[in-house]
C-alpha positions as CSV (number, residue, x, y, z in Angstrom):
1,M,130.8,10.4,-141.3
2,K,127.6,8.4,-140.7
3,L,127.8,6.6,-137.3
4,L,125.5,3.9,-136.0
5,H,125.7,3.2,-132.2
6,F,124.2,0.4,-130.3
7,A,123.8,1.5,-126.7
8,H,121.4,2.2,-123.8
9,S,119.8,5.5,-124.6
10,T,119.5,6.6,-120.9
11,S,123.1,6.0,-120.0
12,I,125.0,9.2,-119.4
13,H,128.0,7.6,-121.3
14,T,125.8,7.2,-124.4
15,I,124.3,10.7,-124.1
16,R,127.7,12.4,-123.8
17,W,129.5,10.2,-126.4
18,L,126.8,10.7,-129.1
19,S,126.3,14.4,-128.3
20,A,130.0,15.0,-128.9
21,F,129.8,13.6,-132.4
22,V,126.7,15.6,-133.2
23,T,128.7,18.7,-132.2
24,L,131.6,17.6,-134.4
25,G,129.3,17.5,-137.4
26,H,128.6,13.8,-138.0
27,E,125.3,12.1,-138.7
28,V,124.6,10.0,-135.6
29,H,122.2,7.1,-135.3
30,L,121.3,5.2,-132.1
31,A,119.9,1.7,-132.1
32,T,118.6,1.0,-128.6
33,T,116.4,-1.4,-126.6
34,D,115.0,1.2,-124.2
35,T,113.5,3.9,-126.4
36,A,110.4,4.1,-124.3
37,A,112.4,5.4,-121.3
38,A,114.7,7.6,-123.3
39,H,115.2,11.3,-123.2
40,P,115.8,12.5,-126.8
41,I,119.4,13.3,-127.5
42,P,119.4,16.4,-129.7
43,G,120.6,15.7,-133.2
44,V,120.6,11.9,-132.8
45,I,118.3,9.7,-134.9
46,V,116.9,6.9,-132.7
47,H,116.0,3.4,-133.9
48,N,114.0,1.0,-131.7
49,I,115.3,-2.6,-131.3
50,S,113.4,-3.3,-128.1
51,I,112.2,-6.9,-127.7
52,H,108.6,-7.3,-126.4
53,G,107.7,-9.8,-123.6
54,T,106.1,-12.2,-126.0
55,V,109.5,-13.3,-127.2
56,P,111.0,-16.2,-125.1
57,T,114.0,-15.1,-123.1
58,L,116.4,-17.4,-124.9
59,L,115.4,-16.1,-128.3
60,R,115.6,-12.4,-127.5
61,P,119.3,-12.0,-128.4
62,L,118.6,-13.6,-131.8
63,V,115.6,-11.4,-132.4
64,G,117.5,-8.3,-131.2
65,A,120.4,-9.1,-133.5
66,K,118.0,-9.6,-136.5
67,K,116.4,-6.2,-135.8
68,G,119.8,-4.6,-135.4
69,R,121.0,-6.0,-138.7
70,E,117.9,-4.7,-140.5
71,I,118.6,-1.2,-139.1
72,A,122.3,-1.4,-140.0
73,R,121.4,-2.2,-143.7
74,K,118.9,0.6,-143.8
75,V,121.3,3.2,-142.3
76,N,124.4,1.9,-144.1
77,P,126.9,3.6,-141.7
78,D,130.5,4.3,-142.2
79,I,131.1,3.0,-138.7
80,I,129.1,0.8,-136.4
81,H,129.9,1.0,-132.7
82,G,128.5,-1.1,-129.8
83,H,128.7,0.1,-126.2
84,M,128.5,-2.4,-123.3
85,I,129.3,-5.7,-124.9
86,S,127.1,-7.9,-122.7
87,S,123.9,-6.1,-123.4
88,C,122.4,-3.8,-126.0
89,G,125.8,-2.9,-127.5
90,G,126.6,-6.5,-128.2
91,Y,124.0,-6.6,-130.9
92,A,126.4,-4.5,-133.1
93,A,128.6,-7.6,-133.5
94,H,125.7,-9.5,-135.1
95,C,125.0,-6.9,-137.8
96,G,127.7,-8.1,-140.2
97,I,128.9,-4.6,-141.1
98,R,132.5,-3.4,-140.9
99,P,134.3,-1.4,-139.6
100,L,133.0,-2.5,-136.2
101,V,134.0,-0.8,-133.0
102,M,133.0,-1.9,-129.5
103,T,133.6,-0.2,-126.2
104,A,133.9,-2.2,-122.9
105,W,132.6,-0.2,-120.0
106,G,133.2,-2.4,-117.0
107,S,131.1,-5.3,-115.8
108,D,130.6,-6.4,-119.4
109,V,134.2,-7.8,-119.4
110,L,135.0,-7.9,-115.7
111,I,132.0,-9.8,-114.4
112,A,129.5,-11.0,-117.0
113,P,131.8,-13.3,-119.0
114,Y,132.6,-15.2,-115.8
115,K,129.1,-16.0,-114.8
116,S,128.8,-18.9,-117.2
117,R,130.7,-20.7,-119.9
118,L,128.1,-19.6,-122.4
119,R,128.4,-15.9,-121.6
120,R,132.2,-16.2,-121.9
121,L,131.9,-17.8,-125.3
122,V,129.4,-15.1,-126.5
123,T,131.6,-12.3,-125.2
124,R,134.7,-13.7,-126.9
125,W,132.8,-14.2,-130.2
126,R,131.5,-10.6,-130.1
127,L,134.9,-9.2,-129.4
128,A,136.5,-11.3,-132.2
129,Q,134.3,-9.6,-134.8
130,C,135.7,-6.2,-134.0
131,D,138.2,-4.1,-135.9
132,L,138.8,-2.0,-132.8
133,V,137.9,-2.3,-129.1
134,T,138.2,0.7,-126.9
135,T,138.5,0.6,-123.1
136,N,138.7,3.4,-120.5
137,S,141.6,2.1,-118.4
138,E,144.7,-0.1,-118.6
139,Y,143.0,-2.5,-116.2
140,M,140.1,-2.9,-118.6
141,K,142.6,-3.2,-121.5
142,R,144.2,-6.3,-119.8
143,A,140.7,-7.7,-119.1
144,V,139.8,-7.5,-122.8
145,M,143.1,-9.0,-123.9
146,A,142.4,-11.9,-121.6
147,L,139.2,-12.5,-123.6
148,G,141.3,-12.9,-126.8
149,V,141.6,-9.5,-128.3
150,P,145.1,-8.7,-129.6
151,E,146.7,-5.5,-128.3
152,D,146.9,-3.9,-131.8
153,H,143.1,-4.0,-131.9
154,L,142.8,-2.0,-128.7
155,A,142.7,1.7,-127.9
156,L,142.4,3.7,-124.7
157,V,139.7,6.3,-125.0
158,L,138.0,7.9,-122.0
159,G,134.5,9.4,-122.1
160,G,136.2,12.3,-120.5
161,V,134.9,15.1,-118.3
162,K,134.2,18.8,-118.7
163,G,136.8,20.1,-116.3
164,D,136.2,23.8,-116.8
165,R,132.5,23.4,-116.1
166,L,133.0,21.3,-113.0
167,R,135.5,23.7,-111.6
168,S,133.1,26.6,-112.2
169,F,130.7,25.2,-109.6
170,R,133.2,25.2,-106.7
171,G,131.4,26.6,-103.7
172,S,127.9,26.1,-105.0
173,R,125.3,25.7,-102.4
174,R,123.0,23.5,-104.5
175,L,124.0,20.2,-102.9
176,R,123.5,21.5,-99.4
177,Q,120.1,22.9,-100.3
178,L,118.9,19.7,-101.9
179,A,120.2,17.5,-99.0
180,G,119.2,19.9,-96.1
181,V,122.8,20.1,-94.9
182,P,124.1,22.9,-92.7
183,P,126.4,25.4,-94.4
184,D,129.3,24.8,-92.0
185,A,129.2,21.0,-92.3
186,F,132.0,18.8,-93.8
187,V,130.1,17.0,-96.6
188,V,131.2,13.6,-97.9
189,L,129.6,12.9,-101.2
190,S,128.8,9.6,-103.0
191,T,127.3,9.6,-106.5
192,R,127.3,5.8,-107.0
193,W,124.1,3.8,-107.7
194,F,122.4,2.1,-104.7
195,E,123.3,-1.4,-105.9
196,P,125.4,-4.2,-104.3
197,I,128.5,-3.7,-106.4
198,Y,129.1,-0.2,-105.0
199,N,129.3,-1.3,-101.3
200,L,127.5,1.7,-99.9
201,G,126.8,-0.2,-96.7
202,T,130.5,-0.2,-96.0
203,V,130.5,3.6,-95.9
204,L,127.4,3.6,-93.7
205,L,129.1,1.3,-91.2
206,A,132.0,3.8,-91.0
207,V,129.6,6.8,-90.2
208,P,129.1,6.1,-86.5
209,K,132.8,5.5,-86.0
210,I,133.6,8.8,-87.7
211,L,131.0,10.8,-85.8
212,S,132.3,9.4,-82.4
213,R,135.9,10.4,-83.2
214,T,135.5,14.0,-84.4
215,E,134.1,17.3,-83.2
216,K,133.4,18.3,-86.8
217,N,129.9,18.4,-88.1
218,V,130.3,15.7,-90.8
219,Y,127.4,14.8,-93.1
220,F,127.2,12.0,-95.8
221,V,125.2,12.6,-98.9
222,F,124.3,9.6,-101.1
223,L,123.1,10.9,-104.4
224,G,121.7,8.4,-106.9
225,G,119.1,5.7,-107.2
226,G,118.7,2.0,-107.3
227,S,117.3,-1.1,-105.7
228,L,118.9,-0.8,-102.3
229,R,117.7,2.6,-101.2
230,S,115.1,1.3,-98.7
231,R,117.6,-1.1,-97.2
232,L,120.3,1.6,-96.9
233,E,117.9,4.0,-95.2
234,T,117.0,1.2,-92.8
235,Q,120.7,0.6,-92.1
236,A,121.3,4.3,-91.4
237,R,118.4,4.3,-88.8
238,E,119.6,1.1,-87.2
239,L,123.1,2.6,-86.8
240,G,121.5,5.7,-85.3
241,V,123.2,8.0,-87.8
242,Q,120.1,9.1,-89.9
243,E,120.5,12.7,-88.8
244,H,123.9,12.9,-90.5
245,V,123.0,10.9,-93.6
246,R,121.0,12.1,-96.6
247,F,119.7,10.1,-99.6
248,V,119.0,12.2,-102.6
249,E,117.2,11.0,-105.7
250,K,119.1,10.7,-109.0
251,L,119.4,14.1,-110.7
252,D,119.9,15.1,-114.3
253,H,123.6,15.1,-115.1
254,E,123.9,18.8,-115.4
255,E,122.5,19.3,-111.9
256,L,124.7,16.5,-110.6
257,E,127.8,18.3,-112.0
258,E,126.9,21.3,-109.9
259,C,126.5,19.2,-106.7
260,Y,130.2,18.2,-106.7
261,G,130.9,21.9,-106.0
262,G,129.1,21.8,-102.7
263,A,131.0,18.8,-101.3
264,D,134.2,18.6,-99.3
265,A,135.2,15.1,-100.1
266,Y,134.2,12.2,-102.4
267,V,133.9,8.5,-101.5
268,S,133.5,5.4,-103.7
269,V,134.3,2.0,-102.3
270,S,133.0,-0.2,-105.1
271,Q,133.7,-3.9,-105.4
272,S,134.5,-3.6,-109.1
273,D,134.9,-0.8,-111.6
274,G,136.1,-0.1,-115.1
275,M,136.9,3.6,-115.1
276,S,134.5,5.5,-112.8
277,M,133.4,8.7,-114.6
278,S,132.1,9.9,-111.3
279,L,135.6,9.6,-109.8
280,L,137.0,11.7,-112.6
281,E,134.2,14.3,-112.2
282,A,135.0,14.5,-108.5
283,M,138.7,14.9,-109.2
284,A,138.0,17.6,-111.9
285,A,135.9,19.4,-109.3
286,G,138.9,19.6,-107.0
287,L,137.6,17.1,-104.3
288,P,139.9,14.9,-102.3
289,V,138.8,11.3,-102.8
290,V,138.5,8.1,-100.8
291,V,138.3,5.1,-103.2
292,S,138.6,1.3,-103.0
293,D,141.7,-0.5,-104.3
294,V,140.0,-1.5,-107.6
295,P,142.9,-1.6,-110.1
296,S,141.4,1.1,-112.3
297,N,141.3,3.5,-109.4
298,L,145.0,3.0,-108.8
299,E,145.6,4.6,-112.3
300,W,144.3,7.9,-111.0
301,V,144.7,8.0,-107.3
302,Q,148.0,7.7,-105.3
303,D,147.4,7.1,-101.7
304,G,148.4,10.1,-99.6
305,W,149.1,12.2,-102.7
306,N,145.7,13.1,-104.1
307,G,143.4,11.0,-102.0
308,H,143.3,7.8,-100.0
309,I,143.0,4.2,-101.2
310,V,141.2,1.7,-98.9
311,P,140.9,-2.1,-99.2
312,R,137.5,-3.2,-100.4
313,G,135.1,-3.9,-97.5
314,D,137.4,-2.4,-94.9
315,V,135.2,-0.2,-92.7
316,D,138.1,0.8,-90.4
317,A,140.2,2.0,-93.4
318,V,137.2,4.1,-94.7
319,T,136.9,5.5,-91.2
320,R,140.5,6.5,-90.9
321,A,140.6,8.0,-94.4
322,I,137.5,10.2,-94.0
323,L,138.6,11.3,-90.5
324,C,142.0,12.3,-92.0
325,L,140.4,14.4,-94.7
326,S,138.0,16.1,-92.3
327,K,140.8,17.2,-90.0
328,E,143.3,18.4,-92.6
329,R,141.9,21.3,-94.7
330,A,145.3,22.1,-96.3
331,A,145.8,18.5,-97.4
332,C,142.3,18.5,-98.9
333,L,143.0,21.5,-101.0
334,E,146.4,20.1,-102.1
335,F,144.9,16.8,-103.0
336,G,142.1,18.5,-105.0
337,A,144.5,20.7,-106.9
338,R,146.7,17.7,-107.9
339,S,143.6,15.8,-109.1
340,M,142.4,18.8,-111.2
341,R,145.8,18.8,-113.0
342,I,145.7,15.1,-113.7
343,V,142.2,15.2,-115.1
344,A,143.0,18.2,-117.2
345,E,146.0,16.5,-118.8
346,K,144.5,13.0,-119.4
347,A,140.7,13.1,-119.2
348,D,139.4,16.1,-121.1
349,Y,136.1,15.3,-122.7
350,L,136.5,16.9,-126.1
351,S,140.1,15.8,-126.5
352,N,139.1,12.2,-126.0
353,M,136.2,12.5,-128.4
354,R,138.5,14.0,-131.1
355,K,140.9,11.1,-130.6
356,M,137.9,8.7,-131.2
357,E,137.0,10.7,-134.3
358,G,140.5,10.1,-135.7
359,L,140.2,6.4,-135.0
360,Y,136.8,6.3,-136.7
361,A,138.2,8.1,-139.8
362,A,141.2,5.7,-140.1
363,L,138.9,2.7,-139.9
364,A,136.4,4.1,-142.3
365,R,139.2,4.7,-144.9
366,S,140.5,1.2,-144.5
367,R,137.3,-0.8,-144.5
368,R,134.5,1.3,-145.9
369,G,131.2,-0.4,-146.6
370,T,132.3,-4.0,-145.9
371,W,129.6,-6.6,-145.1
372,N,130.2,-10.0,-143.8
């Protein structure tokens, strides 16, 4: 099949999704607004729909949609697929070609539509054009249905993770080398962006409480990038815990995957999430997890069975959960083993991409070459 995707070229979700379909033998095209910052995706034909600064802000969606439509007519794909409905992926809805698939990734349906009435109307209109909408959690599925999409137009498809690869890195020293962490330390890893929605400050507030209540050599490694790095570093110094906290710049994804193998626990206390791929990666790597009570997390983590659930913003709950893991090695191993089994059964990368391939094929047979 010939597939045309509208997505951000630098997103790991885009890279992995498109790479799968190249591997499966399809002709894959990508229309994106950020080609200047992109790393080439082997086998993918990239089309530039970036909007230059001379175009007034209010007109940019219209200009982007026009450019997208021109590319779609040129490529003439069997399937057009938009990723992230509130941004670049949303242009797919304006191209007028069917079958149209869109994937909701999180804030595009959980947050963006509720910032204004106009955004909500635009989101609902884009979703209404679709033959199929995919989500990565039941929670997201309900959010999309609340925006007017009927259930028979929805499918649950995960980006998936490479469980065998992640498990192969267990015991790797790469993370500790990068972060300058002692080999005997208990390492708590976060791989979320340094942005407000991920509540990393809550974890930092728990650090002095944890250090004062344990004899273990506990370190916290925040691996990522974002606008709050300087503020978070300042917070660590003001709390007096900078010696036990490390901030490591964002890594290429392959190197990031190896870093899970050097951690002892994983923490993510985000305010909102669709389905966190980093959580699935941590689980696949066999790590016990501490996560916030975002509904999508509850689909994967059972409190006290394969990790700990904490209320959003609750510093004391984060403290108790991490202390519990640091003191109970046997529980950590059992939690990790259970998580590995769950991910292997439900979130295998290639299995989910083959499921998507089947959905593409069915749509292409039913609505091949239709233009609005």
